[in-house]
All heavy atoms as TSV, in Angstrom:
chain	resi	resn	atom	element	x	y	z
A	1	ALA	N	N	-58.501	-81.292	-220.753
A	1	ALA	CA	C	-58.902	-80.563	-219.558
A	1	ALA	C	C	-60.025	-81.317	-218.856
A	1	ALA	O	O	-60.919	-81.865	-219.489
A	1	ALA	CB	C	-59.347	-79.159	-219.914
A	2	THR	N	N	-59.961	-81.309	-217.542
A	2	THR	CA	C	-61.024	-81.925	-216.746
A	2	THR	C	C	-61.808	-80.886	-215.963
A	2	THR	O	O	-62.808	-81.215	-215.334
A	2	THR	CB	C	-60.439	-82.949	-215.752
A	2	THR	OG1	O	-59.508	-82.288	-214.896
A	2	THR	CG2	C	-59.750	-84.087	-216.490
A	3	LYS	N	N	-61.352	-79.633	-215.983
A	3	LYS	CA	C	-62.022	-78.570	-215.248
A	3	LYS	C	C	-61.927	-77.270	-216.040
A	3	LYS	O	O	-60.887	-76.952	-216.598
A	3	LYS	CB	C	-61.359	-78.375	-213.886
A	3	LYS	CG	C	-62.016	-77.330	-213.025
A	3	LYS	CD	C	-61.320	-77.211	-211.682
A	3	LYS	CE	C	-61.970	-76.108	-210.870
A	3	LYS	NZ	N	-61.264	-75.869	-209.620
A	4	ILE	N	N	-63.045	-76.521	-216.075
A	4	ILE	CA	C	-63.078	-75.216	-216.739
A	4	ILE	C	C	-63.730	-74.223	-215.790
A	4	ILE	O	O	-64.771	-74.514	-215.203
A	4	ILE	CB	C	-63.877	-75.273	-218.052
A	4	ILE	CG1	C	-63.199	-76.202	-219.051
A	4	ILE	CG2	C	-64.014	-73.888	-218.660
A	4	ILE	CD1	C	-63.983	-76.426	-220.314
A	5	ASP	N	N	-63.107	-73.062	-215.621
A	5	ASP	CA	C	-63.664	-71.967	-214.826
A	5	ASP	C	C	-63.922	-70.790	-215.757
A	5	ASP	O	O	-63.066	-70.439	-216.570
A	5	ASP	CB	C	-62.692	-71.519	-213.729
A	5	ASP	CG	C	-62.482	-72.585	-212.674
A	5	ASP	OD1	O	-63.482	-73.180	-212.231
A	5	ASP	OD2	O	-61.319	-72.825	-212.301
A	6	VAL	N	N	-65.102	-70.176	-215.631
A	6	VAL	CA	C	-65.473	-69.037	-216.461
A	6	VAL	C	C	-65.822	-67.869	-215.561
A	6	VAL	O	O	-66.597	-68.015	-214.613
A	6	VAL	CB	C	-66.687	-69.373	-217.362
A	6	VAL	CG1	C	-67.084	-68.170	-218.200
A	6	VAL	CG2	C	-66.392	-70.583	-218.245
A	7	SER	N	N	-65.245	-66.699	-215.856
A	7	SER	CA	C	-65.553	-65.465	-215.130
A	7	SER	C	C	-66.010	-64.427	-216.145
A	7	SER	O	O	-65.423	-64.301	-217.216
A	7	SER	CB	C	-64.319	-64.921	-214.413
A	7	SER	OG	O	-63.844	-65.843	-213.474
A	8	VAL	N	N	-67.055	-63.691	-215.789
A	8	VAL	CA	C	-67.559	-62.619	-216.646
A	8	VAL	C	C	-67.786	-61.398	-215.771
A	8	VAL	O	O	-68.412	-61.499	-214.715
A	8	VAL	CB	C	-68.882	-63.019	-217.336
A	8	VAL	CG1	C	-69.410	-61.871	-218.178
A	8	VAL	CG2	C	-68.704	-64.274	-218.174
A	9	GLU	N	N	-67.270	-60.250	-216.199
A	9	GLU	CA	C	-67.463	-58.990	-215.482
A	9	GLU	C	C	-67.910	-57.935	-216.486
A	9	GLU	O	O	-67.420	-57.904	-217.610
A	9	GLU	CB	C	-66.175	-58.538	-214.814
A	9	GLU	CG	C	-65.696	-59.446	-213.709
A	9	GLU	CD	C	-64.411	-58.951	-213.083
A	9	GLU	OE1	O	-64.144	-57.718	-213.120
A	9	GLU	OE2	O	-63.669	-59.785	-212.562
A	10	VAL	N	N	-68.828	-57.090	-216.057
A	10	VAL	CA	C	-69.271	-55.975	-216.890
A	10	VAL	C	C	-69.145	-54.712	-216.054
A	10	VAL	O	O	-69.671	-54.621	-214.960
A	10	VAL	CB	C	-70.731	-56.154	-217.360
A	10	VAL	CG1	C	-71.163	-54.961	-218.198
A	10	VAL	CG2	C	-70.898	-57.446	-218.141
A	11	ASP	N	N	-68.389	-53.767	-216.574
A	11	ASP	CA	C	-68.224	-52.470	-215.928
A	11	ASP	C	C	-68.173	-51.448	-217.056
A	11	ASP	O	O	-69.161	-51.255	-217.735
A	11	ASP	CB	C	-66.954	-52.460	-215.079
A	11	ASP	CG	C	-66.904	-51.278	-214.123
A	11	ASP	OD1	O	-67.796	-50.421	-214.176
A	11	ASP	OD2	O	-65.953	-51.189	-213.334
A	12	ALA	N	N	-67.028	-50.876	-217.296
A	12	ALA	CA	C	-66.870	-49.980	-218.438
A	12	ALA	C	C	-66.804	-50.783	-219.730
A	12	ALA	O	O	-66.932	-50.253	-220.814
A	12	ALA	CB	C	-65.605	-49.145	-218.275
A	13	GLY	N	N	-66.594	-52.078	-219.601
A	13	GLY	CA	C	-66.533	-52.992	-220.737
A	13	GLY	C	C	-66.875	-54.396	-220.270
A	13	GLY	O	O	-67.179	-54.621	-219.097
A	14	LEU	N	N	-66.849	-55.327	-221.185
A	14	LEU	CA	C	-67.123	-56.726	-220.888
A	14	LEU	C	C	-65.802	-57.461	-220.832
A	14	LEU	O	O	-64.983	-57.362	-221.751
A	14	LEU	CB	C	-68.015	-57.328	-221.981
A	14	LEU	CG	C	-68.289	-58.824	-221.894
A	14	LEU	CD1	C	-69.124	-59.141	-220.658
A	14	LEU	CD2	C	-68.998	-59.303	-223.148
A	15	TRP	N	N	-65.557	-58.184	-219.749
A	15	TRP	CA	C	-64.319	-58.927	-219.535
A	15	TRP	C	C	-64.691	-60.381	-219.287
A	15	TRP	O	O	-65.446	-60.680	-218.366
A	15	TRP	CB	C	-63.590	-58.354	-218.316
A	15	TRP	CG	C	-62.344	-59.081	-217.924
A	15	TRP	CD1	C	-62.243	-60.152	-217.102
A	15	TRP	CD2	C	-61.017	-58.779	-218.336
A	15	TRP	NE1	N	-60.948	-60.530	-216.966
A	15	TRP	CE2	C	-60.163	-59.704	-217.716
A	15	TRP	CE3	C	-60.476	-57.809	-219.161
A	15	TRP	CZ2	C	-58.790	-59.682	-217.898
A	15	TRP	CZ3	C	-59.108	-57.799	-219.332
A	15	TRP	CH2	C	-58.284	-58.714	-218.715
A	16	MET	N	N	-64.219	-61.288	-220.147
A	16	MET	CA	C	-64.480	-62.714	-219.988
A	16	MET	C	C	-63.153	-63.448	-219.860
A	16	MET	O	O	-62.215	-63.172	-220.614
A	16	MET	CB	C	-65.238	-63.259	-221.195
A	16	MET	CG	C	-66.619	-62.663	-221.371
A	16	MET	SD	S	-67.443	-63.270	-222.857
A	16	MET	CE	C	-66.532	-62.387	-224.121
A	17	GLU	N	N	-63.102	-64.359	-218.920
A	17	GLU	CA	C	-61.901	-65.158	-218.721
A	17	GLU	C	C	-62.317	-66.611	-218.594
A	17	GLU	O	O	-63.204	-66.943	-217.811
A	17	GLU	CB	C	-61.162	-64.700	-217.464
A	17	GLU	CG	C	-59.880	-65.459	-217.219
A	17	GLU	CD	C	-59.124	-64.917	-216.018
A	17	GLU	OE1	O	-58.404	-63.918	-216.191
A	17	GLU	OE2	O	-59.281	-65.486	-214.932
A	18	VAL	N	N	-61.687	-67.476	-219.383
A	18	VAL	CA	C	-61.961	-68.910	-219.347
A	18	VAL	C	C	-60.641	-69.608	-219.062
A	18	VAL	O	O	-59.667	-69.425	-219.787
A	18	VAL	CB	C	-62.546	-69.411	-220.690
A	18	VAL	CG1	C	-62.824	-70.900	-220.629
A	18	VAL	CG2	C	-63.803	-68.637	-221.061
A	19	ARG	N	N	-60.610	-70.398	-217.986
A	19	ARG	CA	C	-59.393	-71.137	-217.607
A	19	ARG	C	C	-59.690	-72.629	-217.616
A	19	ARG	O	O	-60.772	-73.037	-217.223
A	19	ARG	CB	C	-58.939	-70.762	-216.195
A	19	ARG	CG	C	-58.458	-69.361	-216.056
A	19	ARG	CD	C	-58.103	-69.066	-214.600
A	19	ARG	NE	N	-57.582	-67.734	-214.490
A	19	ARG	CZ	C	-56.362	-67.449	-214.049
A	19	ARG	NH1	N	-55.577	-68.410	-213.641
A	19	ARG	NH2	N	-55.951	-66.206	-214.006
A	20	ASP	N	N	-58.709	-73.410	-218.055
A	20	ASP	CA	C	-58.843	-74.857	-217.956
A	20	ASP	C	C	-57.565	-75.444	-217.380
A	20	ASP	O	O	-56.558	-74.760	-217.252
A	20	ASP	CB	C	-59.207	-75.489	-219.307
A	20	ASP	CG	C	-58.072	-75.483	-220.313
A	20	ASP	OD1	O	-56.910	-75.697	-219.933
A	20	ASP	OD2	O	-58.354	-75.280	-221.502
A	21	ASN	N	N	-57.624	-76.708	-217.014
A	21	ASN	CA	C	-56.464	-77.354	-216.410
A	21	ASN	C	C	-55.797	-78.347	-217.360
A	21	ASN	O	O	-55.057	-79.222	-216.933
A	21	ASN	CB	C	-56.855	-78.050	-215.098
A	21	ASN	CG	C	-57.802	-79.216	-215.317
A	21	ASN	OD1	O	-58.391	-79.374	-216.389
A	21	ASN	ND2	N	-57.978	-80.030	-214.294
A	22	GLY	N	N	-56.047	-78.204	-218.664
A	22	GLY	CA	C	-55.415	-79.088	-219.642
A	22	GLY	C	C	-53.918	-78.845	-219.704
A	22	GLY	O	O	-53.431	-77.764	-219.417
A	23	SER	N	N	-53.185	-79.869	-220.106
A	23	SER	CA	C	-51.732	-79.712	-220.197
A	23	SER	C	C	-51.352	-79.111	-221.534
A	23	SER	O	O	-52.057	-79.264	-222.529
A	23	SER	CB	C	-51.034	-81.053	-220.004
A	23	SER	OG	O	-51.191	-81.853	-221.162
A	24	LYS	N	N	-50.212	-78.436	-221.576
A	24	LYS	CA	C	-49.764	-77.824	-222.819
A	24	LYS	C	C	-49.449	-78.886	-223.862
A	24	LYS	O	O	-49.589	-78.665	-225.042
A	24	LYS	CB	C	-48.570	-76.917	-222.598
A	24	LYS	CG	C	-47.245	-77.617	-222.549
A	24	LYS	CD	C	-46.120	-76.615	-222.534
A	24	LYS	CE	C	-44.811	-77.323	-222.586
A	24	LYS	NZ	N	-44.163	-77.343	-223.854
A	25	VAL	N	N	-49.054	-80.075	-223.428
A	25	VAL	CA	C	-48.741	-81.149	-224.368
A	25	VAL	C	C	-49.998	-81.586	-225.099
A	25	VAL	O	O	-50.000	-81.781	-226.304
A	25	VAL	CB	C	-48.089	-82.337	-223.633
A	25	VAL	CG1	C	-47.895	-83.506	-224.569
A	25	VAL	CG2	C	-46.774	-81.902	-223.002
A	26	GLU	N	N	-51.110	-81.697	-224.373
A	26	GLU	CA	C	-52.368	-82.085	-224.996
A	26	GLU	C	C	-52.910	-80.966	-225.866
A	26	GLU	O	O	-53.446	-81.197	-226.933
A	26	GLU	CB	C	-53.409	-82.410	-223.929
A	26	GLU	CG	C	-53.080	-83.634	-223.111
A	26	GLU	CD	C	-53.979	-83.764	-221.906
A	26	GLU	OE1	O	-54.814	-82.870	-221.679
A	26	GLU	OE2	O	-53.830	-84.743	-221.182
A	27	ALA	N	N	-52.768	-79.716	-225.424
A	27	ALA	CA	C	-53.383	-78.580	-226.112
A	27	ALA	C	C	-52.582	-78.145	-227.330
A	27	ALA	O	O	-53.142	-77.908	-228.382
A	27	ALA	CB	C	-53.535	-77.415	-225.142
A	28	ALA	N	N	-51.283	-77.986	-227.177
A	28	ALA	CA	C	-50.442	-77.501	-228.276
A	28	ALA	C	C	-49.001	-77.919	-228.024
A	28	ALA	O	O	-48.258	-77.210	-227.359
A	28	ALA	CB	C	-50.552	-75.990	-228.384
A	29	PRO	N	N	-48.587	-79.064	-228.512
A	29	PRO	CA	C	-47.249	-79.576	-228.205
A	29	PRO	C	C	-46.122	-78.658	-228.657
A	29	PRO	O	O	-45.054	-78.667	-228.086
A	29	PRO	CB	C	-47.187	-80.908	-228.938
A	29	PRO	CG	C	-48.353	-80.961	-229.842
A	29	PRO	CD	C	-49.341	-79.946	-229.369
A	30	GLU	N	N	-46.357	-77.817	-229.662
A	30	GLU	CA	C	-45.297	-76.938	-230.151
A	30	GLU	C	C	-45.213	-75.624	-229.393
A	30	GLU	O	O	-44.311	-74.845	-229.596
A	30	GLU	CB	C	-45.495	-76.648	-231.648
A	30	GLU	CG	C	-46.691	-75.766	-231.978
A	30	GLU	CD	C	-48.040	-76.455	-231.914
A	30	GLU	OE1	O	-48.118	-77.663	-231.728
A	30	GLU	OE2	O	-49.052	-75.745	-232.032
A	31	ALA	N	N	-46.172	-75.341	-228.508
A	31	ALA	CA	C	-46.194	-74.058	-227.798
A	31	ALA	C	C	-45.225	-74.062	-226.623
A	31	ALA	O	O	-45.067	-75.054	-225.945
A	31	ALA	CB	C	-47.606	-73.755	-227.286
A	32	ASP	N	N	-44.568	-72.929	-226.421
A	32	ASP	CA	C	-43.724	-72.751	-225.244
A	32	ASP	C	C	-44.618	-72.538	-224.034
A	32	ASP	O	O	-45.734	-72.046	-224.141
A	32	ASP	CB	C	-42.813	-71.525	-225.402
A	32	ASP	CG	C	-41.785	-71.719	-226.493
A	32	ASP	OD1	O	-41.372	-72.869	-226.713
A	32	ASP	OD2	O	-41.393	-70.716	-227.120
A	33	VAL	N	N	-44.122	-72.883	-222.862
A	33	VAL	CA	C	-44.877	-72.679	-221.633
A	33	VAL	C	C	-45.176	-71.197	-221.458
A	33	VAL	O	O	-44.302	-70.346	-221.649
A	33	VAL	CB	C	-44.076	-73.206	-220.426
A	33	VAL	CG1	C	-44.769	-72.860	-219.131
A	33	VAL	CG2	C	-43.884	-74.712	-220.543
A	34	ASP	N	N	-46.426	-70.897	-221.117
A	34	ASP	CA	C	-46.881	-69.529	-220.864
A	34	ASP	C	C	-46.676	-68.586	-222.051
A	34	ASP	O	O	-46.459	-67.403	-221.875
A	34	ASP	CB	C	-46.219	-68.951	-219.606
A	34	ASP	CG	C	-46.580	-69.764	-218.374
A	34	ASP	OD1	O	-47.709	-70.298	-218.326
A	34	ASP	OD2	O	-45.746	-69.867	-217.472
A	35	THR	N	N	-46.767	-69.104	-223.255
A	35	THR	CA	C	-46.660	-68.275	-224.448
A	35	THR	C	C	-48.027	-67.724	-224.807
A	35	THR	O	O	-48.969	-68.483	-224.963
A	35	THR	CB	C	-46.126	-69.114	-225.631
A	35	THR	OG1	O	-44.845	-69.614	-225.299
A	35	THR	CG2	C	-46.040	-68.278	-226.896
A	36	PRO	N	N	-48.184	-66.395	-224.934
A	36	PRO	CA	C	-49.485	-65.856	-225.329
A	36	PRO	C	C	-49.737	-66.087	-226.817
A	36	PRO	O	O	-48.883	-65.810	-227.638
A	36	PRO	CB	C	-49.383	-64.372	-225.011
A	36	PRO	CG	C	-47.938	-64.082	-224.904
A	36	PRO	CD	C	-47.219	-65.363	-224.614
A	37	VAL	N	N	-50.878	-66.638	-227.117
A	37	VAL	CA	C	-51.302	-66.874	-228.494
A	37	VAL	C	C	-52.788	-66.562	-228.557
A	37	VAL	O	O	-53.423	-66.337	-227.543
A	37	VAL	CB	C	-51.046	-68.327	-228.943
A	37	VAL	CG1	C	-49.582	-68.641	-228.976
A	37	VAL	CG2	C	-51.774	-69.318	-228.050
A	38	ALA	N	N	-53.349	-66.567	-229.727
A	38	ALA	CA	C	-54.798	-66.426	-229.864
A	38	ALA	C	C	-55.194	-66.975	-231.214
A	38	ALA	O	O	-54.501	-66.737	-232.198
A	38	ALA	CB	C	-55.234	-64.982	-229.727
A	39	PRO	N	N	-56.278	-67.727	-231.265
A	39	PRO	CA	C	-56.761	-68.196	-232.565
A	39	PRO	C	C	-57.048	-66.996	-233.459
A	39	PRO	O	O	-57.712	-66.045	-233.037
A	39	PRO	CB	C	-58.046	-68.945	-232.215
A	39	PRO	CG	C	-57.909	-69.291	-230.764
A	39	PRO	CD	C	-57.085	-68.190	-230.159
A	40	PHE	N	N	-56.533	-67.027	-234.684
A	40	PHE	CA	C	-56.617	-65.869	-235.565
A	40	PHE	C	C	-58.051	-65.408	-235.781
A	40	PHE	O	O	-58.341	-64.212	-235.693
A	40	PHE	CB	C	-55.956	-66.175	-236.910
A	40	PHE	CG	C	-56.057	-65.028	-237.872
A	40	PHE	CD1	C	-55.232	-63.918	-237.728
A	40	PHE	CD2	C	-56.987	-65.039	-238.890
A	40	PHE	CE1	C	-55.334	-62.844	-238.593
A	40	PHE	CE2	C	-57.094	-63.965	-239.761
A	40	PHE	CZ	C	-56.262	-62.870	-239.619
A	41	SER	N	N	-58.976	-66.328	-236.080
A	41	SER	CA	C	-60.351	-65.902	-236.383
A	41	SER	C	C	-61.018	-65.262	-235.170
A	41	SER	O	O	-61.728	-64.265	-235.305
A	41	SER	CB	C	-61.190	-67.070	-236.897
A	41	SER	OG	O	-61.300	-68.078	-235.916
A	42	LEU	N	N	-60.791	-65.801	-233.977
A	42	LEU	CA	C	-61.356	-65.207	-232.768
A	42	LEU	C	C	-60.754	-63.832	-232.526
A	42	LEU	O	O	-61.460	-62.858	-232.255
A	42	LEU	CB	C	-61.118	-66.104	-231.555
A	42	LEU	CG	C	-61.561	-65.545	-230.217
A	42	LEU	CD1	C	-63.073	-65.306	-230.209
A	42	LEU	CD2	C	-61.161	-66.487	-229.100
A	43	LYS	N	N	-59.444	-63.736	-232.647
A	43	LYS	CA	C	-58.761	-62.464	-232.435
A	43	LYS	C	C	-59.283	-61.404	-233.407
A	43	LYS	O	O	-59.528	-60.261	-233.024
A	43	LYS	CB	C	-57.256	-62.654	-232.612
A	43	LYS	CG	C	-56.420	-61.522	-232.132
A	43	LYS	CD	C	-54.946	-61.906	-232.191
A	43	LYS	CE	C	-54.097	-60.867	-231.523
A	43	LYS	NZ	N	-52.694	-61.263	-231.444
A	44	GLN	N	N	-59.475	-61.774	-234.662
A	44	GLN	CA	C	-59.961	-60.830	-235.671
A	44	GLN	C	C	-61.388	-60.384	-235.362
A	44	GLN	O	O	-61.710	-59.197	-235.451
A	44	GLN	CB	C	-59.891	-61.453	-237.069
A	44	GLN	CG	C	-60.246	-60.487	-238.169
A	44	GLN	CD	C	-59.287	-59.312	-238.253
A	44	GLN	OE1	O	-58.080	-59.492	-238.182
A	44	GLN	NE2	N	-59.807	-58.109	-238.383
A	45	ARG	N	N	-62.275	-61.315	-234.993
A	45	ARG	CA	C	-63.662	-60.952	-234.685
A	45	ARG	C	C	-63.749	-60.030	-233.480
A	45	ARG	O	O	-64.508	-59.061	-233.474
A	45	ARG	CB	C	-64.507	-62.203	-234.458
A	45	ARG	CG	C	-64.851	-62.908	-235.776
A	45	ARG	CD	C	-65.663	-64.130	-235.529
A	45	ARG	NE	N	-64.716	-65.195	-235.197
A	45	ARG	CZ	C	-65.032	-66.330	-234.611
A	45	ARG	NH1	N	-66.266	-66.568	-234.249
A	45	ARG	NH2	N	-64.123	-67.242	-234.367
A	46	VAL	N	N	-62.948	-60.315	-232.453
A	46	VAL	CA	C	-62.947	-59.464	-231.259
A	46	VAL	C	C	-62.385	-58.091	-231.600
A	46	VAL	O	O	-62.916	-57.065	-231.177
A	46	VAL	CB	C	-62.156	-60.139	-230.115
A	46	VAL	CG1	C	-61.933	-59.185	-228.964
A	46	VAL	CG2	C	-62.867	-61.393	-229.642
A	47	ARG	N	N	-61.333	-58.041	-232.396
A	47	ARG	CA	C	-60.741	-56.763	-232.813
A	47	ARG	C	C	-61.751	-55.950	-233.622
A	47	ARG	O	O	-61.845	-54.732	-233.468
A	47	ARG	CB	C	-59.484	-56.998	-233.638
A	47	ARG	CG	C	-58.747	-55.705	-233.937
A	47	ARG	CD	C	-57.495	-55.897	-234.759
A	47	ARG	NE	N	-56.657	-56.948	-234.198
A	47	ARG	CZ	C	-55.784	-57.660	-234.897
A	47	ARG	NH1	N	-55.622	-57.442	-236.179
A	47	ARG	NH2	N	-55.066	-58.585	-234.315
A	48	ASP	N	N	-62.523	-56.619	-234.494
A	48	ASP	CA	C	-63.537	-55.926	-235.301
A	48	ASP	C	C	-64.614	-55.282	-234.425
A	48	ASP	O	O	-65.252	-54.315	-234.833
A	48	ASP	CB	C	-64.201	-56.890	-236.286
A	48	ASP	CG	C	-63.284	-57.304	-237.428
A	48	ASP	OD1	O	-62.212	-56.666	-237.608
A	48	ASP	OD2	O	-63.632	-58.270	-238.132
A	49	MET	N	N	-64.816	-55.810	-233.217
A	49	MET	CA	C	-65.797	-55.244	-232.288
A	49	MET	C	C	-65.155	-54.236	-231.340
A	49	MET	O	O	-65.780	-53.782	-230.387
A	49	MET	CB	C	-66.471	-56.364	-231.489
A	49	MET	CG	C	-67.363	-57.240	-232.348
A	49	MET	SD	S	-68.276	-58.455	-231.388
A	49	MET	CE	C	-66.998	-59.622	-230.963
A	50	GLY	N	N	-63.872	-53.916	-231.560
A	50	GLY	CA	C	-63.193	-52.913	-230.752
A	50	GLY	C	C	-62.550	-53.445	-229.495
A	50	GLY	O	O	-62.197	-52.678	-228.604
A	51	GLY	N	N	-62.372	-54.758	-229.415
A	51	GLY	CA	C	-61.804	-55.361	-228.207
A	51	GLY	C	C	-60.475	-56.035	-228.465
A	51	GLY	O	O	-59.821	-55.817	-229.483
A	52	GLY	N	N	-60.100	-56.860	-227.535
A	52	GLY	CA	C	-58.859	-57.609	-227.643
A	52	GLY	C	C	-58.995	-58.949	-226.949
A	52	GLY	O	O	-59.879	-59.145	-226.118
A	53	CYS	N	N	-58.127	-59.891	-227.317
A	53	CYS	CA	C	-58.153	-61.196	-226.660
A	53	CYS	C	C	-56.756	-61.777	-226.617
A	53	CYS	O	O	-55.875	-61.384	-227.379
A	53	CYS	CB	C	-59.123	-62.145	-227.347
A	53	CYS	SG	S	-58.620	-62.716	-228.968
A	54	ASN	N	N	-56.579	-62.708	-225.702
A	54	ASN	CA	C	-55.297	-63.360	-225.524
A	54	ASN	C	C	-55.527	-64.758	-224.976
A	54	ASN	O	O	-56.361	-64.951	-224.089
A	54	ASN	CB	C	-54.429	-62.545	-224.559
A	54	ASN	CG	C	-53.020	-63.071	-224.490
A	54	ASN	OD1	O	-52.390	-63.298	-225.515
A	54	ASN	ND2	N	-52.525	-63.269	-223.296
A	55	LEU	N	N	-54.809	-65.723	-225.500
A	55	LEU	CA	C	-54.852	-67.094	-225.009
A	55	LEU	C	C	-53.448	-67.460	-224.576
A	55	LEU	O	O	-52.502	-67.332	-225.355
A	55	LEU	CB	C	-55.330	-68.048	-226.104
A	55	LEU	CG	C	-55.233	-69.540	-225.810
A	55	LEU	CD1	C	-56.137	-69.921	-224.641
A	55	LEU	CD2	C	-55.579	-70.347	-227.042
A	56	THR	N	N	-53.304	-67.865	-223.328
A	56	THR	CA	C	-52.017	-68.301	-222.814
A	56	THR	C	C	-52.113	-69.779	-222.478
A	56	THR	O	O	-53.030	-70.197	-221.772
A	56	THR	CB	C	-51.618	-67.508	-221.553
A	56	THR	OG1	O	-51.578	-66.124	-221.887
A	56	THR	CG2	C	-50.248	-67.923	-221.054
A	57	ILE	N	N	-51.185	-70.566	-223.018
A	57	ILE	CA	C	-51.141	-71.995	-222.753
A	57	ILE	C	C	-49.890	-72.261	-221.936
A	57	ILE	O	O	-48.792	-71.907	-222.349
A	57	ILE	CB	C	-51.102	-72.806	-224.057
A	57	ILE	CG1	C	-52.341	-72.513	-224.889
A	57	ILE	CG2	C	-50.977	-74.289	-223.752
A	57	ILE	CD1	C	-52.305	-73.097	-226.285
A	58	GLY	N	N	-50.072	-72.851	-220.764
A	58	GLY	CA	C	-48.945	-73.137	-219.897
A	58	GLY	C	C	-48.969	-74.574	-219.417
A	58	GLY	O	O	-49.828	-75.362	-219.806
A	59	SER	N	N	-48.053	-74.915	-218.572
A	59	SER	CA	C	-47.937	-76.284	-218.083
A	59	SER	C	C	-49.088	-76.682	-217.160
A	59	SER	O	O	-49.315	-77.860	-216.935
A	59	SER	CB	C	-46.601	-76.464	-217.359
A	59	SER	OG	O	-46.508	-75.565	-216.277
A	60	HIS	N	N	-49.831	-75.707	-216.631
A	60	HIS	CA	C	-50.947	-76.001	-215.728
A	60	HIS	C	C	-52.295	-75.664	-216.349
A	60	HIS	O	O	-53.279	-75.540	-215.638
A	60	HIS	CB	C	-50.775	-75.250	-214.411
A	60	HIS	CG	C	-49.538	-75.651	-213.677
A	60	HIS	ND1	N	-49.378	-76.884	-213.102
A	60	HIS	CD2	C	-48.382	-74.988	-213.463
A	60	HIS	CE1	C	-48.181	-76.967	-212.557
A	60	HIS	NE2	N	-47.559	-75.822	-212.764
A	61	GLY	N	N	-52.350	-75.473	-217.670
A	61	GLY	CA	C	-53.613	-75.207	-218.337
A	61	GLY	C	C	-53.561	-73.984	-219.210
A	61	GLY	O	O	-52.502	-73.401	-219.441
A	62	GLY	N	N	-54.716	-73.611	-219.703
A	62	GLY	CA	C	-54.809	-72.464	-220.586
A	62	GLY	C	C	-55.754	-71.418	-220.035
A	62	GLY	O	O	-56.648	-71.728	-219.253
A	63	THR	N	N	-55.549	-70.186	-220.458
A	63	THR	CA	C	-56.415	-69.075	-220.053
A	63	THR	C	C	-56.719	-68.238	-221.285
A	63	THR	O	O	-55.801	-67.781	-221.954
A	63	THR	CB	C	-55.741	-68.195	-218.989
A	63	THR	OG1	O	-55.404	-68.996	-217.860
A	63	THR	CG2	C	-56.675	-67.074	-218.552
A	64	LEU	N	N	-57.999	-68.070	-221.571
A	64	LEU	CA	C	-58.455	-67.199	-222.645
A	64	LEU	C	C	-59.105	-65.981	-222.011
A	64	LEU	O	O	-59.995	-66.119	-221.172
A	64	LEU	CB	C	-59.481	-67.907	-223.535
A	64	LEU	CG	C	-60.162	-67.035	-224.590
A	64	LEU	CD1	C	-59.161	-66.547	-225.627
A	64	LEU	CD2	C	-61.312	-67.803	-225.243
A	65	VAL	N	N	-58.640	-64.794	-222.387
A	65	VAL	CA	C	-59.205	-63.546	-221.890
A	65	VAL	C	C	-59.724	-62.748	-223.095
A	65	VAL	O	O	-59.002	-62.583	-224.082
A	65	VAL	CB	C	-58.158	-62.708	-221.128
A	65	VAL	CG1	C	-58.751	-61.375	-220.687
A	65	VAL	CG2	C	-57.650	-63.476	-219.921
A	66	VAL	N	N	-60.980	-62.312	-223.009
A	66	VAL	CA	C	-61.583	-61.488	-224.057
A	66	VAL	C	C	-62.126	-60.220	-223.392
A	66	VAL	O	O	-62.844	-60.303	-222.404
A	66	VAL	CB	C	-62.734	-62.233	-224.767
A	66	VAL	CG1	C	-63.395	-61.328	-225.801
A	66	VAL	CG2	C	-62.225	-63.516	-225.417
A	67	ALA	N	N	-61.747	-59.069	-223.932
A	67	ALA	CA	C	-62.222	-57.786	-223.425
A	67	ALA	C	C	-62.906	-57.058	-224.577
A	67	ALA	O	O	-62.345	-56.928	-225.658
A	67	ALA	CB	C	-61.067	-56.958	-222.890
A	68	LEU	N	N	-64.137	-56.595	-224.311
A	68	LEU	CA	C	-64.923	-55.881	-225.321
A	68	LEU	C	C	-65.518	-54.609	-224.720
A	68	LEU	O	O	-65.905	-54.606	-223.557
A	68	LEU	CB	C	-66.072	-56.752	-225.830
A	68	LEU	CG	C	-65.690	-58.005	-226.604
A	68	LEU	CD1	C	-66.888	-58.926	-226.750
A	68	LEU	CD2	C	-65.144	-57.612	-227.958
A	69	PRO	N	N	-65.606	-53.559	-225.523
A	69	PRO	CA	C	-66.274	-52.359	-225.028
A	69	PRO	C	C	-67.775	-52.596	-224.952
A	69	PRO	O	O	-68.325	-53.406	-225.696
A	69	PRO	CB	C	-65.944	-51.309	-226.087
A	69	PRO	CG	C	-65.670	-52.082	-227.327
A	69	PRO	CD	C	-65.111	-53.398	-226.875
A	70	VAL	N	N	-68.436	-51.897	-224.043
A	70	VAL	CA	C	-69.885	-51.979	-223.926
A	70	VAL	C	C	-70.463	-50.719	-224.556
A	70	VAL	O	O	-70.095	-49.617	-224.187
A	70	VAL	CB	C	-70.325	-52.090	-222.450
A	70	VAL	CG1	C	-71.847	-52.050	-222.345
A	70	VAL	CG2	C	-69.787	-53.363	-221.837
A	71	ALA	N	N	-71.323	-50.915	-225.525
A	71	ALA	CA	C	-71.904	-49.764	-226.229
A	71	ALA	C	C	-73.114	-49.233	-225.506
A	71	ALA	O	O	-73.811	-49.849	-224.823
A	71	ALA	CB	C	-72.297	-50.160	-227.644
C-alpha cells in the first residue's frame, strides 16, 4: 500500500475505518476479491469488548472496520 486513510467517529459507539490501496495479490494471494475476513486475534479482542470488526481485501485495496460500544 502507498496510501492509508483513517476515519474515526464517536456517537452511540466508536467506529473506526482504515482503508489502503494495496493490491490483493500483495496482501493475501489466496483471498477472493472483496472477501470479508478478519485477523482472528483482533476479531476476538474486539468481540471481548462487545464490538465487531471486518476486514475486506479487494482488487483496489483493503478496508478494516472496527465498531465498539462506548461505555
